Each structure stands twice: as structure tokens, then as C-alpha cells.
PDB file of N, CA, C and O in Angstrom:
ATOM      1  N   MET A   1     148.907 -91.672 -54.056  1.00  0.00           N
ATOM      2  CA  MET A   1     149.761 -91.600 -52.809  1.00  0.00           C
ATOM      3  C   MET A   1     149.880 -92.808 -52.166  1.00  0.00           C
ATOM      4  O   MET A   1     149.231 -93.720 -52.678  1.00  0.00           O
ATOM      5  N   GLU A   2     150.708 -93.146 -50.913  1.00  0.00           N
ATOM      6  CA  GLU A   2     150.647 -94.523 -50.679  1.00  0.00           C
ATOM      7  C   GLU A   2     149.863 -94.550 -49.671  1.00  0.00           C
ATOM      8  O   GLU A   2     149.401 -93.457 -49.342  1.00  0.00           O
ATOM      9  N   ARG A   3     149.474 -95.714 -48.894  1.00  0.00           N
ATOM     10  CA  ARG A   3     148.680 -95.824 -47.768  1.00  0.00           C
ATOM     11  C   ARG A   3     149.515 -94.929 -46.474  1.00  0.00           C
ATOM     12  O   ARG A   3     148.912 -94.009 -45.921  1.00  0.00           O
ATOM     13  N   GLU A   4     150.591 -95.200 -46.159  1.00  0.00           N
ATOM     14  CA  GLU A   4     151.128 -94.809 -45.100  1.00  0.00           C
ATOM     15  C   GLU A   4     150.648 -93.268 -45.340  1.00  0.00           C
ATOM     16  O   GLU A   4     149.915 -92.741 -44.504  1.00  0.00           O
ATOM     17  N   GLN A   5     151.101 -92.517 -46.565  1.00  0.00           N
ATOM     18  CA  GLN A   5     150.813 -91.001 -46.204  1.00  0.00           C
ATOM     19  C   GLN A   5     149.491 -90.452 -46.302  1.00  0.00           C
ATOM     20  O   GLN A   5     149.165 -89.275 -46.154  1.00  0.00           O
ATOM     21  N   TRP A   6     148.726 -91.499 -46.583  1.00  0.00           N
ATOM     22  CA  TRP A   6     147.083 -91.367 -45.949  1.00  0.00           C
ATOM     23  C   TRP A   6     146.982 -91.172 -44.841  1.00  0.00           C
ATOM     24  O   TRP A   6     146.516 -90.156 -44.325  1.00  0.00           O
ATOM     25  N   LEU A   7     147.406 -92.123 -44.304  1.00  0.00           N
ATOM     26  CA  LEU A   7     147.420 -92.554 -42.432  1.00  0.00           C
ATOM     27  C   LEU A   7     148.138 -91.343 -41.797  1.00  0.00           C
ATOM     28  O   LEU A   7     147.758 -90.876 -40.723  1.00  0.00           O
ATOM     29  N   ILE A   8     149.276 -90.803 -42.548  1.00  0.00           N
ATOM     30  CA  ILE A   8     150.154 -89.899 -41.663  1.00  0.00           C
ATOM     31  C   ILE A   8     148.997 -88.854 -41.644  1.00  0.00           C
ATOM     32  O   ILE A   8     148.569 -88.453 -40.561  1.00  0.00           O
ATOM     33  N   LEU A   9     148.360 -88.296 -43.112  1.00  0.00           N
ATOM     34  CA  LEU A   9     147.862 -87.344 -43.093  1.00  0.00           C
ATOM     35  C   LEU A   9     146.366 -87.187 -42.136  1.00  0.00           C
ATOM     36  O   LEU A   9     145.923 -86.102 -41.759  1.00  0.00           O
ATOM     37  N   LEU A  10     145.936 -88.093 -41.946  1.00  0.00           N
ATOM     38  CA  LEU A  10     144.811 -88.722 -41.079  1.00  0.00           C
ATOM     39  C   LEU A  10     145.423 -88.327 -39.590  1.00  0.00           C
ATOM     40  O   LEU A  10     144.887 -87.522 -38.827  1.00  0.00           O
ATOM     41  N   LEU A  11     146.348 -88.873 -39.390  1.00  0.00           N
ATOM     42  CA  LEU A  11     146.699 -88.321 -38.160  1.00  0.00           C
ATOM     43  C   LEU A  11     147.058 -87.267 -37.798  1.00  0.00           C
ATOM     44  O   LEU A  11     146.860 -86.866 -36.651  1.00  0.00           O
ATOM     45  N   THR A  12     147.637 -86.624 -38.668  1.00  0.00           N
ATOM     46  CA  THR A  12     147.938 -84.929 -38.307  1.00  0.00           C
ATOM     47  C   THR A  12     146.653 -83.794 -38.323  1.00  0.00           C
ATOM     48  O   THR A  12     146.641 -82.677 -37.806  1.00  0.00           O
ATOM     49  N   GLY A  13     145.423 -84.583 -39.213  1.00  0.00           N
ATOM     50  CA  GLY A  13     144.219 -83.747 -39.163  1.00  0.00           C
ATOM     51  C   GLY A  13     143.898 -83.907 -37.942  1.00  0.00           C
ATOM     52  O   GLY A  13     143.751 -82.876 -37.285  1.00  0.00           O
ATOM     53  N   LEU A  14     143.669 -85.374 -37.192  1.00  0.00           N
ATOM     54  CA  LEU A  14     143.030 -85.812 -35.901  1.00  0.00           C
ATOM     55  C   LEU A  14     143.839 -84.901 -34.944  1.00  0.00           C
ATOM     56  O   LEU A  14     143.182 -84.066 -34.323  1.00  0.00           O
ATOM     57  N   GLY A  15     144.942 -84.940 -34.778  1.00  0.00           N
ATOM     58  CA  GLY A  15     145.875 -84.160 -34.099  1.00  0.00           C
ATOM     59  C   GLY A  15     145.450 -82.846 -33.815  1.00  0.00           C
ATOM     60  O   GLY A  15     145.185 -82.426 -32.689  1.00  0.00           O
ATOM     61  N   LEU A  16     145.380 -82.065 -35.104  1.00  0.00           N
ATOM     62  CA  LEU A  16     144.664 -80.931 -35.041  1.00  0.00           C
ATOM     63  C   LEU A  16     143.515 -80.438 -34.847  1.00  0.00           C
ATOM     64  O   LEU A  16     143.281 -79.270 -34.536  1.00  0.00           O
ATOM     65  N   GLY A  17     142.698 -81.343 -35.028  1.00  0.00           N
ATOM     66  CA  GLY A  17     141.190 -81.623 -34.407  1.00  0.00           C
ATOM     67  C   GLY A  17     141.400 -81.473 -32.829  1.00  0.00           C
ATOM     68  O   GLY A  17     140.995 -80.451 -32.275  1.00  0.00           O
ATOM     69  N   LEU A  18     141.898 -82.272 -32.258  1.00  0.00           N
ATOM     70  CA  LEU A  18     142.180 -82.619 -30.916  1.00  0.00           C
ATOM     71  C   LEU A  18     142.567 -81.395 -30.176  1.00  0.00           C
ATOM     72  O   LEU A  18     142.006 -81.037 -29.141  1.00  0.00           O
ATOM     73  N   MET A  19     143.854 -80.570 -30.923  1.00  0.00           N
ATOM     74  CA  MET A  19     144.439 -79.434 -30.413  1.00  0.00           C
ATOM     75  C   MET A  19     143.422 -78.367 -30.313  1.00  0.00           C
ATOM     76  O   MET A  19     143.584 -77.541 -29.414  1.00  0.00           O
ATOM     77  N   LEU A  20     142.419 -78.256 -31.080  1.00  0.00           N
ATOM     78  CA  LEU A  20     141.228 -77.250 -31.083  1.00  0.00           C
ATOM     79  C   LEU A  20     140.290 -77.501 -30.105  1.00  0.00           C
ATOM     80  O   LEU A  20     139.855 -76.653 -29.326  1.00  0.00           O
ATOM     81  N   CYS A  21     139.888 -78.987 -30.154  1.00  0.00           N
ATOM     82  CA  CYS A  21     138.862 -79.206 -29.068  1.00  0.00           C
ATOM     83  C   CYS A  21     139.290 -78.638 -27.503  1.00  0.00           C
ATOM     84  O   CYS A  21     138.801 -77.836 -26.707  1.00  0.00           O
ATOM     85  N   PHE A  22     140.409 -79.470 -27.536  1.00  0.00           N
ATOM     86  CA  PHE A  22     141.392 -78.810 -26.364  1.00  0.00           C
ATOM     87  C   PHE A  22     141.424 -77.710 -25.820  1.00  0.00           C
ATOM     88  O   PHE A  22     141.168 -77.408 -24.655  1.00  0.00           O
ATOM     89  N   SER A  23     141.962 -76.672 -27.250  1.00  0.00           N
ATOM     90  CA  SER A  23     141.974 -75.403 -26.562  1.00  0.00           C
ATOM     91  C   SER A  23     140.799 -74.606 -26.504  1.00  0.00           C
ATOM     92  O   SER A  23     140.920 -73.425 -26.175  1.00  0.00           O
ATOM     93  N   LEU A  24     139.404 -75.188 -26.840  1.00  0.00           N
ATOM     94  CA  LEU A  24     138.323 -74.525 -26.633  1.00  0.00           C
ATOM     95  C   LEU A  24     137.785 -75.073 -25.209  1.00  0.00           C
ATOM     96  O   LEU A  24     137.200 -74.357 -24.397  1.00  0.00           O
ATOM     97  N   LYS A  25     138.026 -76.251 -25.051  1.00  0.00           N
ATOM     98  CA  LYS A  25     137.316 -76.766 -23.713  1.00  0.00           C
ATOM     99  C   LYS A  25     138.221 -76.903 -22.479  1.00  0.00           C
ATOM    100  O   LYS A  25     137.861 -76.650 -21.329  1.00  0.00           O
ATOM    101  N   ALA A  26     139.414 -77.325 -22.844  1.00  0.00           N
ATOM    102  CA  ALA A  26     140.606 -77.829 -21.470  1.00  0.00           C
ATOM    103  C   ALA A  26     140.926 -76.239 -21.121  1.00  0.00           C
ATOM    104  O   ALA A  26     140.656 -75.155 -21.639  1.00  0.00           O
ATOM    105  N   ARG A  27     141.728 -76.753 -19.828  1.00  0.00           N
ATOM    106  CA  ARG A  27     142.584 -75.893 -19.085  1.00  0.00           C
ATOM    107  C   ARG A  27     143.768 -75.508 -20.100  1.00  0.00           C
ATOM    108  O   ARG A  27     144.193 -76.328 -20.914  1.00  0.00           O
ATOM    109  N   PRO A  28     144.280 -74.176 -19.991  1.00  0.00           N
ATOM    110  CA  PRO A  28     145.039 -74.218 -20.643  1.00  0.00           C
ATOM    111  C   PRO A  28     146.903 -74.957 -20.752  1.00  0.00           C
ATOM    112  O   PRO A  28     147.639 -75.072 -21.732  1.00  0.00           O
ATOM    113  N   GLN A  29     147.068 -75.228 -19.664  1.00  0.00           N
ATOM    114  CA  GLN A  29     148.348 -76.082 -19.292  1.00  0.00           C
ATOM    115  C   GLN A  29     147.894 -77.547 -18.791  1.00  0.00           C
ATOM    116  O   GLN A  29     148.734 -78.281 -18.272  1.00  0.00           O
ATOM    117  N   SER A  30     146.655 -77.934 -18.938  1.00  0.00           N
ATOM    118  CA  SER A  30     146.497 -79.556 -18.704  1.00  0.00           C
ATOM    119  C   SER A  30     147.355 -80.525 -19.239  1.00  0.00           C
ATOM    120  O   SER A  30     147.731 -80.466 -20.410  1.00  0.00           O
ATOM    121  N   SER A  31     147.631 -81.252 -18.606  1.00  0.00           N
ATOM    122  CA  SER A  31     148.456 -82.692 -19.286  1.00  0.00           C
ATOM    123  C   SER A  31     148.145 -83.114 -20.599  1.00  0.00           C
ATOM    124  O   SER A  31     148.933 -83.421 -21.493  1.00  0.00           O
ATOM    125  N   LEU A  32     146.491 -83.089 -20.622  1.00  0.00           N
ATOM    126  CA  LEU A  32     146.078 -83.665 -21.909  1.00  0.00           C
ATOM    127  C   LEU A  32     146.528 -82.786 -23.041  1.00  0.00           C
ATOM    128  O   LEU A  32     147.163 -83.056 -24.061  1.00  0.00           O
ATOM    129  N   THR A  33     146.102 -81.829 -22.653  1.00  0.00           N
ATOM    130  CA  THR A  33     146.870 -80.594 -23.477  1.00  0.00           C
ATOM    131  C   THR A  33     148.334 -80.411 -24.230  1.00  0.00           C
ATOM    132  O   THR A  33     148.666 -80.232 -25.402  1.00  0.00           O
ATOM    133  N   ARG A  34     149.055 -80.547 -22.963  1.00  0.00           N
ATOM    134  CA  ARG A  34     150.404 -80.588 -23.157  1.00  0.00           C
ATOM    135  C   ARG A  34     150.737 -81.807 -24.027  1.00  0.00           C
ATOM    136  O   ARG A  34     151.621 -81.584 -24.853  1.00  0.00           O
ATOM    137  N   TRP A  35     150.131 -83.281 -24.024  1.00  0.00           N
ATOM    138  CA  TRP A  35     150.551 -84.405 -24.408  1.00  0.00           C
ATOM    139  C   TRP A  35     150.286 -84.343 -25.929  1.00  0.00           C
ATOM    140  O   TRP A  35     151.115 -84.566 -26.812  1.00  0.00           O
ATOM    141  N   THR A  36     148.964 -83.996 -26.086  1.00  0.00           N
ATOM    142  CA  THR A  36     148.327 -83.590 -27.412  1.00  0.00           C
ATOM    143  C   THR A  36     149.223 -82.982 -28.126  1.00  0.00           C
ATOM    144  O   THR A  36     149.513 -83.571 -29.167  1.00  0.00           O
ATOM    145  N   GLY A  37     149.960 -81.644 -27.848  1.00  0.00           N
ATOM    146  CA  GLY A  37     150.838 -81.108 -28.308  1.00  0.00           C
ATOM    147  C   GLY A  37     152.226 -81.839 -28.664  1.00  0.00           C
ATOM    148  O   GLY A  37     152.728 -81.699 -29.779  1.00  0.00           O
ATOM    149  N   ARG A  38     152.733 -82.507 -27.813  1.00  0.00           N
ATOM    150  CA  ARG A  38     153.626 -83.057 -27.896  1.00  0.00           C
ATOM    151  C   ARG A  38     153.481 -84.201 -29.388  1.00  0.00           C
ATOM    152  O   ARG A  38     154.218 -84.283 -30.371  1.00  0.00           O
ATOM    153  N   ILE A  39     152.403 -84.861 -29.084  1.00  0.00           N
ATOM    154  CA  ILE A  39     152.207 -85.691 -30.286  1.00  0.00           C
ATOM    155  C   ILE A  39     152.026 -85.095 -31.762  1.00  0.00           C
ATOM    156  O   ILE A  39     152.183 -85.679 -32.835  1.00  0.00           O
ATOM    157  N   PHE A  40     151.735 -84.065 -31.571  1.00  0.00           N
ATOM    158  CA  PHE A  40     151.264 -83.428 -32.841  1.00  0.00           C
ATOM    159  C   PHE A  40     152.612 -82.878 -33.411  1.00  0.00           C
ATOM    160  O   PHE A  40     152.750 -82.932 -34.633  1.00  0.00           O
ATOM    161  N   TRP A  41     153.864 -82.229 -32.470  1.00  0.00           N
ATOM    162  CA  TRP A  41     155.044 -81.922 -32.987  1.00  0.00           C
ATOM    163  C   TRP A  41     155.744 -83.311 -33.392  1.00  0.00           C
ATOM    164  O   TRP A  41     156.500 -83.452 -34.353  1.00  0.00           O
ATOM    165  N   ALA A  42     155.415 -84.162 -32.623  1.00  0.00           N
ATOM    166  CA  ALA A  42     156.458 -85.441 -33.269  1.00  0.00           C
ATOM    167  C   ALA A  42     155.941 -85.821 -34.373  1.00  0.00           C
ATOM    168  O   ALA A  42     156.795 -86.286 -35.128  1.00  0.00           O
ATOM    169  N   ILE A  43     154.901 -85.819 -34.788  1.00  0.00           N
ATOM    170  CA  ILE A  43     154.598 -86.187 -36.056  1.00  0.00           C
ATOM    171  C   ILE A  43     154.682 -85.076 -37.174  1.00  0.00           C
ATOM    172  O   ILE A  43     154.414 -85.345 -38.345  1.00  0.00           O
ATOM    173  N   VAL A  44     154.982 -84.090 -36.852  1.00  0.00           N
ATOM    174  CA  VAL A  44     155.743 -83.077 -37.684  1.00  0.00           C
ATOM    175  C   VAL A  44     157.210 -83.154 -37.890  1.00  0.00           C
ATOM    176  O   VAL A  44     157.689 -82.866 -38.987  1.00  0.00           O
ATOM    177  N   PHE A  45     157.917 -83.512 -36.931  1.00  0.00           N
ATOM    178  CA  PHE A  45     159.062 -83.891 -37.021  1.00  0.00           C
ATOM    179  C   PHE A  45     159.692 -85.372 -37.511  1.00  0.00           C
ATOM    180  O   PHE A  45     160.840 -85.604 -37.890  1.00  0.00           O
ATOM    181  N   MET A  46     158.669 -86.205 -37.392  1.00  0.00           N
ATOM    182  CA  MET A  46     158.697 -87.226 -38.230  1.00  0.00           C
ATOM    183  C   MET A  46     158.544 -87.105 -39.718  1.00  0.00           C
ATOM    184  O   MET A  46     159.435 -87.439 -40.499  1.00  0.00           O
ATOM    185  N   GLU A  47     157.434 -86.636 -40.067  1.00  0.00           N
ATOM    186  CA  GLU A  47     157.125 -86.123 -41.301  1.00  0.00           C
ATOM    187  C   GLU A  47     158.327 -85.248 -42.060  1.00  0.00           C
ATOM    188  O   GLU A  47     158.545 -85.597 -43.220  1.00  0.00           O
ATOM    189  N   GLY A  48     159.060 -84.245 -41.579  1.00  0.00           N
ATOM    190  CA  GLY A  48     160.071 -83.688 -42.149  1.00  0.00           C
ATOM    191  C   GLY A  48     161.374 -84.259 -42.063  1.00  0.00           C
ATOM    192  O   GLY A  48     162.300 -83.857 -42.768  1.00  0.00           O
ATOM    193  N   ALA A  49     161.514 -85.404 -41.029  1.00  0.00           N
ATOM    194  CA  ALA A  49     162.765 -86.228 -41.173  1.00  0.00           C
ATOM    195  C   ALA A  49     162.548 -87.003 -41.921  1.00  0.00           C
ATOM    196  O   ALA A  49     163.607 -87.577 -42.178  1.00  0.00           O
ATOM    197  N   ALA A  50     161.367 -87.592 -42.735  1.00  0.00           N
ATOM    198  CA  ALA A  50     161.230 -88.616 -43.733  1.00  0.00           C
ATOM    199  C   ALA A  50     161.525 -87.806 -44.989  1.00  0.00           C
ATOM    200  O   ALA A  50     162.309 -88.163 -45.868  1.00  0.00           O
ATOM    201  N   CYS A  51     160.757 -86.583 -44.984  1.00  0.00           N
ATOM    202  CA  CYS A  51     160.948 -86.034 -46.430  1.00  0.00           C
ATOM    203  C   CYS A  51     162.242 -85.707 -46.545  1.00  0.00           C
ATOM    204  O   CYS A  51     162.612 -85.673 -47.719  1.00  0.00           O
ATOM    205  N   LEU A  52     163.383 -85.354 -45.436  1.00  0.00           N
ATOM    206  CA  LEU A  52     164.749 -85.424 -45.906  1.00  0.00           C
ATOM    207  C   LEU A  52     165.518 -86.629 -45.844  1.00  0.00           C
ATOM    208  O   LEU A  52     166.734 -86.813 -45.885  1.00  0.00           O
ATOM    209  N   GLY A  53     164.608 -87.359 -45.744  1.00  0.00           N
ATOM    210  CA  GLY A  53     165.567 -88.619 -45.707  1.00  0.00           C
ATOM    211  C   GLY A  53     166.487 -89.294 -44.293  1.00  0.00           C
ATOM    212  O   GLY A  53     167.419 -90.093 -44.198  1.00  0.00           O
ATOM    213  N   ILE A  54     165.793 -88.623 -43.460  1.00  0.00           N
ATOM    214  CA  ILE A  54     167.014 -88.537 -42.367  1.00  0.00           C
ATOM    215  C   ILE A  54     166.304 -90.143 -41.316  1.00  0.00           C
ATOM    216  O   ILE A  54     166.885 -91.179 -40.992  1.00  0.00           O
ATOM    217  N   THR A  55     165.084 -89.749 -41.100  1.00  0.00           N
ATOM    218  CA  THR A  55     164.189 -91.429 -40.428  1.00  0.00           C
ATOM    219  C   THR A  55     163.159 -91.512 -41.375  1.00  0.00           C
ATOM    220  O   THR A  55     162.647 -90.708 -42.153  1.00  0.00           O
ATOM    221  N   GLY A  56     162.954 -92.932 -41.051  1.00  0.00           N
ATOM    222  CA  GLY A  56     161.692 -93.626 -41.569  1.00  0.00           C
ATOM    223  C   GLY A  56     160.336 -93.283 -40.665  1.00  0.00           C
ATOM    224  O   GLY A  56     160.304 -92.940 -39.484  1.00  0.00           O
ATOM    225  N   ARG A  57     159.065 -93.511 -41.721  1.00  0.00           N
ATOM    226  CA  ARG A  57     157.802 -93.342 -41.126  1.00  0.00           C
ATOM    227  C   ARG A  57     157.272 -94.543 -40.337  1.00  0.00           C
ATOM    228  O   ARG A  57     156.839 -95.515 -40.956  1.00  0.00           O
ATOM    229  N   ASN A  58     157.288 -94.519 -38.917  1.00  0.00           N
ATOM    230  CA  ASN A  58     157.036 -95.856 -38.239  1.00  0.00           C
ATOM    231  C   ASN A  58     156.859 -95.373 -36.514  1.00  0.00           C
ATOM    232  O   ASN A  58     157.465 -94.482 -35.918  1.00  0.00           O
ATOM    233  N   LEU A  59     156.072 -96.077 -36.133  1.00  0.00           N
ATOM    234  CA  LEU A  59     155.500 -96.052 -35.072  1.00  0.00           C
ATOM    235  C   LEU A  59     156.538 -95.874 -33.669  1.00  0.00           C
ATOM    236  O   LEU A  59     156.170 -95.423 -32.584  1.00  0.00           O
ATOM    237  N   TRP A  60     157.919 -96.357 -34.012  1.00  0.00           N
ATOM    238  CA  TRP A  60     158.837 -96.201 -32.937  1.00  0.00           C
ATOM    239  C   TRP A  60     159.408 -94.712 -32.935  1.00  0.00           C
ATOM    240  O   TRP A  60     159.568 -94.032 -31.921  1.00  0.00           O
ATOM    241  N   THR A  61     159.666 -94.350 -34.153  1.00  0.00           N
ATOM    242  CA  THR A  61     160.028 -92.946 -34.137  1.00  0.00           C
ATOM    243  C   THR A  61     159.105 -91.548 -33.594  1.00  0.00           C
ATOM    244  O   THR A  61     159.558 -90.497 -33.141  1.00  0.00           O
ATOM    245  N   LEU A  62     157.616 -91.950 -33.819  1.00  0.00           N
ATOM    246  CA  LEU A  62     156.879 -91.322 -33.296  1.00  0.00           C
ATOM    247  C   LEU A  62     156.609 -91.652 -31.925  1.00  0.00           C
ATOM    248  O   LEU A  62     156.197 -90.607 -31.422  1.00  0.00           O
ATOM    249  N   ALA A  63     156.621 -92.362 -31.247  1.00  0.00           N
ATOM    250  CA  ALA A  63     156.546 -92.752 -29.724  1.00  0.00           C
ATOM    251  C   ALA A  63     157.622 -91.952 -29.080  1.00  0.00           C
ATOM    252  O   ALA A  63     157.408 -91.102 -28.217  1.00  0.00           O
ATOM    253  N   ALA A  64     159.217 -92.390 -29.721  1.00  0.00           N
ATOM    254  CA  ALA A  64     160.293 -91.728 -29.102  1.00  0.00           C
ATOM    255  C   ALA A  64     159.923 -90.326 -28.905  1.00  0.00           C
ATOM    256  O   ALA A  64     159.694 -89.777 -27.827  1.00  0.00           O
ATOM    257  N   ALA A  65     159.884 -89.690 -30.359  1.00  0.00           N
ATOM    258  CA  ALA A  65     160.024 -88.511 -30.458  1.00  0.00           C
ATOM    259  C   ALA A  65     158.995 -87.638 -29.364  1.00  0.00           C
ATOM    260  O   ALA A  65     159.287 -86.626 -28.726  1.00  0.00           O
ATOM    261  N   ALA A  66     157.762 -88.358 -29.383  1.00  0.00           N
ATOM    262  CA  ALA A  66     156.520 -87.822 -28.515  1.00  0.00           C
ATOM    263  C   ALA A  66     157.074 -87.778 -27.008  1.00  0.00           C
ATOM    264  O   ALA A  66     157.227 -86.708 -26.417  1.00  0.00           O
ATOM    265  N   LEU A  67     157.401 -89.192 -26.356  1.00  0.00           N
ATOM    266  CA  LEU A  67     158.037 -89.272 -25.155  1.00  0.00           C
ATOM    267  C   LEU A  67     159.230 -88.520 -24.738  1.00  0.00           C
ATOM    268  O   LEU A  67     159.274 -88.029 -23.610  1.00  0.00           O
ATOM    269  N   LEU A  68     160.186 -88.398 -25.560  1.00  0.00           N
ATOM    270  CA  LEU A  68     161.340 -87.699 -25.288  1.00  0.00           C
ATOM    271  C   LEU A  68     161.357 -86.209 -25.640  1.00  0.00           C
ATOM    272  O   LEU A  68     162.339 -85.621 -25.189  1.00  0.00           O
ATOM    273  N   GLY A  69     160.674 -85.620 -26.197  1.00  0.00           N
ATOM    274  CA  GLY A  69     160.485 -84.236 -27.090  1.00  0.00           C
ATOM    275  C   GLY A  69     161.507 -83.987 -28.257  1.00  0.00           C
ATOM    276  O   GLY A  69     161.620 -84.643 -29.293  1.00  0.00           O
ATOM    277  N   TRP A  70     162.204 -82.924 -27.864  1.00  0.00           N
ATOM    278  CA  TRP A  70     162.905 -82.152 -28.762  1.00  0.00           C
ATOM    279  C   TRP A  70     164.180 -82.990 -29.008  1.00  0.00           C
ATOM    280  O   TRP A  70     164.582 -83.498 -30.055  1.00  0.00           O
ATOM    281  N   PRO A  71     164.772 -83.001 -27.621  1.00  0.00           N
ATOM    282  CA  PRO A  71     166.100 -83.922 -27.557  1.00  0.00           C
ATOM    283  C   PRO A  71     166.362 -85.247 -27.591  1.00  0.00           C
ATOM    284  O   PRO A  71     167.470 -85.780 -27.533  1.00  0.00           O
ATOM    285  N   GLY A  72     164.834 -85.985 -27.729  1.00  0.00           N
ATOM    286  CA  GLY A  72     164.617 -87.345 -28.196  1.00  0.00           C
ATOM    287  C   GLY A  72     164.591 -87.319 -29.293  1.00  0.00           C
ATOM    288  O   GLY A  72     165.007 -88.386 -29.742  1.00  0.00           O
ATOM    289  N   ALA A  73     164.282 -86.570 -30.111  1.00  0.00           N
ATOM    290  CA  ALA A  73     163.929 -86.368 -31.633  1.00  0.00           C
ATOM    291  C   ALA A  73     165.245 -85.952 -32.567  1.00  0.00           C
ATOM    292  O   ALA A  73     165.482 -86.160 -33.757  1.00  0.00           O
ATOM    293  N   GLY A  74     165.878 -85.388 -31.692  1.00  0.00           N
ATOM    294  CA  GLY A  74     167.214 -85.000 -32.383  1.00  0.00           C
ATOM    295  C   GLY A  74     168.603 -86.209 -32.089  1.00  0.00           C
ATOM    296  O   GLY A  74     169.659 -86.257 -32.719  1.00  0.00           O
ATOM    297  N   ALA A  75     168.292 -86.848 -31.263  1.00  0.00           N
ATOM    298  CA  ALA A  75     169.248 -88.321 -30.849  1.00  0.00           C
ATOM    299  C   ALA A  75     168.604 -89.636 -31.809  1.00  0.00           C
ATOM    300  O   ALA A  75     169.281 -90.588 -32.199  1.00  0.00           O
ATOM    301  N   ILE A  76     167.175 -89.440 -32.073  1.00  0.00           N
ATOM    302  CA  ILE A  76     166.811 -90.197 -33.320  1.00  0.00           C
ATOM    303  C   ILE A  76     167.235 -89.798 -34.333  1.00  0.00           C
ATOM    304  O   ILE A  76     167.660 -90.773 -34.953  1.00  0.00           O
ATOM    305  N   ALA A  77     167.399 -88.745 -34.983  1.00  0.00           N
ATOM    306  CA  ALA A  77     168.072 -87.867 -36.169  1.00  0.00           C
ATOM    307  C   ALA A  77     169.590 -88.241 -36.173  1.00  0.00           C
ATOM    308  O   ALA A  77     170.164 -88.500 -37.230  1.00  0.00           O
ATOM    309  N   VAL A  78     170.154 -88.262 -35.099  1.00  0.00           N
ATOM    310  CA  VAL A  78     171.657 -88.543 -35.425  1.00  0.00           C
ATOM    311  C   VAL A  78     171.793 -89.927 -35.160  1.00  0.00           C
ATOM    312  O   VAL A  78     172.798 -90.304 -35.762  1.00  0.00           O
ATOM    313  N   LEU A  79     171.348 -90.718 -34.643  1.00  0.00           N
ATOM    314  CA  LEU A  79     171.258 -92.269 -34.720  1.00  0.00           C
ATOM    315  C   LEU A  79     171.166 -92.927 -35.984  1.00  0.00           C
ATOM    316  O   LEU A  79     171.840 -93.872 -36.394  1.00  0.00           O
ATOM    317  N   SER A  80     170.165 -92.251 -36.598  1.00  0.00           N
ATOM    318  CA  SER A  80     169.751 -92.470 -37.718  1.00  0.00           C
ATOM    319  C   SER A  80     170.591 -92.429 -39.104  1.00  0.00           C
ATOM    320  O   SER A  80     170.529 -93.187 -40.072  1.00  0.00           O
ATOM    321  N   LEU A  81     171.559 -91.060 -38.825  1.00  0.00           N
ATOM    322  CA  LEU A  81     172.618 -91.105 -39.831  1.00  0.00           C
ATOM    323  C   LEU A  81     173.838 -91.599 -39.302  1.00  0.00           C
ATOM    324  O   LEU A  81     174.870 -91.258 -39.881  1.00  0.00           O
ATOM    325  N   VAL A  82     173.912 -92.325 -38.329  1.00  0.00           N
ATOM    326  CA  VAL A  82     175.219 -92.868 -37.943  1.00  0.00           C
ATOM    327  C   VAL A  82     175.352 -94.281 -38.918  1.00  0.00           C
ATOM    328  O   VAL A  82     176.355 -94.991 -38.842  1.00  0.00           O
TER     329      VAL A  82
END
């Protein structure tokens, strides 16, 4: 496997570990819990889109998907295909 794939696996594991810790220790709807969930789902989108050949694996895609949510992720996918 390439270095980037190991890095994304590490980040996904870190995100899952953080979500587990937050679910056990934090309030259910705290902003920290919501941001961790957003980052996790942005990584899931980025990996899925990269496997389908829609977008590449980079920090800008991850940041945009995490900050803008699912509408932003859809916009990134549409812009990548155009």
C-alpha cells in the first residue's frame, strides 16, 4: 500500500477512536462531538470518491467536505467531474 493509504487509514482510526472517547465522555450534542463526526464523514466521503475516481485524496477536499458538509461534498464532486 502507498503512504497516503496508510495515512488515511490512520486518520480514520483516529477519528473512530475520538468518536468513541467523545461518546463515552462528552455531552451528546456538544460542538466537539459534532465536529468529530463531520470530519469522520468527510474522510468517508473522500475515500469513497477517491475509490470511484471522482476526486483525489488531499487536504483541501477533506477540509471543504468537513466545513461545508454534504452539500459541499456534492459540490466538490460535481466540480471535479466538470
